[in-house]
N, C-alpha and C positions, 0 to 999 in steps of 0.2 A: 715813325712816329714810335715813342717810347711812352709809356704809361706804367705808371708805378703805385702799385698797393690799391687797386680800385675795389671799393665794398662791393660782392658779387654775392649771387648765390647760383649753384649748377641745377639747369632744369634737365638735363640730358646729357648721358653720356653714348657717342657711338665709336665703337671700334673703325679704326681707320687701317692698321697693320697689325702685325703679330706685338709690337710693342708700343703702339699710339694711340689714342683717343681723341675725337674731336668734341671738343666739350662745349655745349649751349651754356651760356651764363648770361643771367640777367645781372646788369650792373646800373649803379644808380646814377652815373653819370653819361653812360655812354649806352644805356637802353640793352636791349638783346642782342648777343653778337656770338658767334662761333670762334672758337681758339683750338688750335693745334696743340694738343699737349702731348708732345715727342716723349717717349720711352715711360710713360706714364703708366703703361701696361705690366712693364716690367715687375716680377715677384718682390723685389727690392724697392721697389720706388716709392717715395716717401707721398708722393701726390695721390696714390692710390688711396688712402686714408683722409685726405683731404677733399680731393674732388669730388665729394660727395652730396647727392640735394639733402637739403634743410639746412644745413651748416652754414652760418656767418662766416665769410671766407674774405680775404684780401688778395688780389689778383696782380699780378704784372704781366705784360706783353710788349712786343715790339713787332713792329712791322706795318704795309699796307694791305690795300685790296679787302677781300670778301672775309680773309682766315688769317689774322694774325698770329703769330706763335707765341704761346703762354712761354713765360720766362721764370716765374716764381707764383706760389700760391702757400697760402696759411693759414689757419683758422683765425679769427679776431681774436687777439689777448683777453677783451672783455667778454668775451663769450665761451671763454675755454669751458667753463660749467655746463654749457648747455649740451656739450657733445658727449658727456655722460650719461646724457638719457638718451633714450631712442623714441622716435614715433612708432606707435603701433596700432593696429585695428583701424576703426574710424579716422583715427586721427593723421594716419599715414594715408589714406585714401582722400581725405580731406587735402593735404598737401601736395598730393600727385595729380587732383583736379587743379588747384592751383597752379601747378606747373604747366597742365595742358591747356588752362585757357590763356597763358603767358605766353607758351608757344605758338598756339594757334592765332591768337588775335593782335600780338605785337610785332611790327616791321623791324627787321635787325637794324640797328645803328640808330634808332629814334629814341632819343632819352625820355624817360617818363620818371625822376626824381619823387614825384608826390605817389606815385602808384609803387616805386620801390618801397617807400616808407611803410604804405600799407601790406604791400607784401609781406615785408620784416615784421610787423607788427601781428600780421595772422601767422606767420609761422611760429612765433614766441607765444601765441595764443595757445595754438595745438601743441605746446609742449606742457602748457600750465595743466597741472595736477585735476583741476576743478572741472577740467574740460571733458576728462575720462569718461565720466558716468555722468555728465550732462549734454543730453542731448540737443535741448535748447540752446546752450552755448555754442555749441559747434554749429547749429545751424544759422544763427545771428552771425558768427563770424566768417562764414561763407558768402552767407548773402552780403554783406557790408563788403566785402572784397571783389564780388560781381558787379557792384553797383559803381564804385570808384573805377573798375575795368572798363565798362561802357563809357562814361564820361571821359577817359583818358583818350580812348580811343576814337572820339569825336561822332559818337552815337546816343548823345546825352538824351533822355526822353524828358518831355514834359507831363509832370506828374501833377501838374496843377491845373491843367486846362484839356478840354476834349480835342479831339482830332481838327475841329475848326480853329481852332488857336484861341476861340472866342468866348464858349461857354465853360463856366468853371465845373472843375470836377465837383460834385455834390456827394457829401460823406454817405447819405442812405441809398444811393441810388447804384446801378451794377452797370459794368462796363466790360468790352471785351478790347482786348489787344489787338489791334491789326498791324502788321508788321509795314512799314515805311508810311504809316500814316499816323498811329497814335491810339489813343481811347476814345472808343465808338461807345453811345448808350446803348443798352440790352437789357435783357431782362433776368431775374435770377435764376431763372431756370437755363437760361441761353449755356452753350458749351463753351468752358472755360472761363466763365462770369467772376468778374472780381469786385468787390465793396468799394466803393468809392473812397472810405477811410483808409483802406488799405494802400489805394493808390496815393492819397494825400499825404500819409504817413511817411511815405518813398521819398518825400522831398530831402529827409534827414537820413545820410550816410550812416548814422551809429543808431537809428532806432532799431528797437529789441522787440521781438514779439515771443509772449509766452503761451499764448493757445495755440494750439495743435491745429486748427483751422485757419488761423492767422498766419500761421508759419506755412502751413501748404500752399495758400493762395499766394504768397510773396514768392514761396519757390518756383508755381507754375508761371506766374508773371514775370520771372526773371529769366527763367528757361526759354519763354517766349520771344522776350526780347534779345535774347543772345545767339537764339537761332539764326536772326538777319543776318548776324555779322560771321557766325562758324560756317553757315552754309553747307558743303557736302561733309566738312570734317567733323569725322565722330570723337567724342569724348568717351573713352574707353574707363577712365575711373568710375564714371556714371552707373555703371552696370554693378560694379564691386560693393554697392550699397543694396543691391536687390537682396529682400522684397521691401527693403523699405529705401529711401533715397532722399537725398538733402538738395 
């Protein structure tokens, strides 16, 4: 099989030999996959400057099986101005966080074009100069990515009803999220209690919270939901936010 100029992002590079990489990429039409990039580690290889995370690229490959061979890679012409910038600080950590979620939660060769579009939008948002000094903007951007990720992998949560599937979530009540069940009514003093209005607001992927407490509750809830899919897998980029965490 030959594929020509597929839209993609590099998630991770792993050394294969003294001259080659195994490149984990997220592609729009083929999902997450591994490509053998022969000679990419050579000093004079043009691929070294292309096969980098957070750059929108076009990749071509040939072959069947678990690891086709990369035949070409180039930065998307319409995004050349993007590579003149560089993700730094919290923006860079947020980018690595998105990559880790994508690596750990997506199966190889399982297309998710809608999630790819959200990933692309998220990365572009991290390059936005306004997000550099705006913690609220960054937090909302990452939470939106988490929400669509959960839906895409089949773990969509019902933000409208309690765990019984019949009782509506009440805005003024408090709830705990139980893995494998859903939202269970609780007291405001209960550990990890979430206000009903926060739960209801999360029916929208693009909701933005401006208050610190609201953002904190949303982050806590999304982390609890993701824990059921991540299992034992550790998200290393989270620790880079210490002592503050998104």
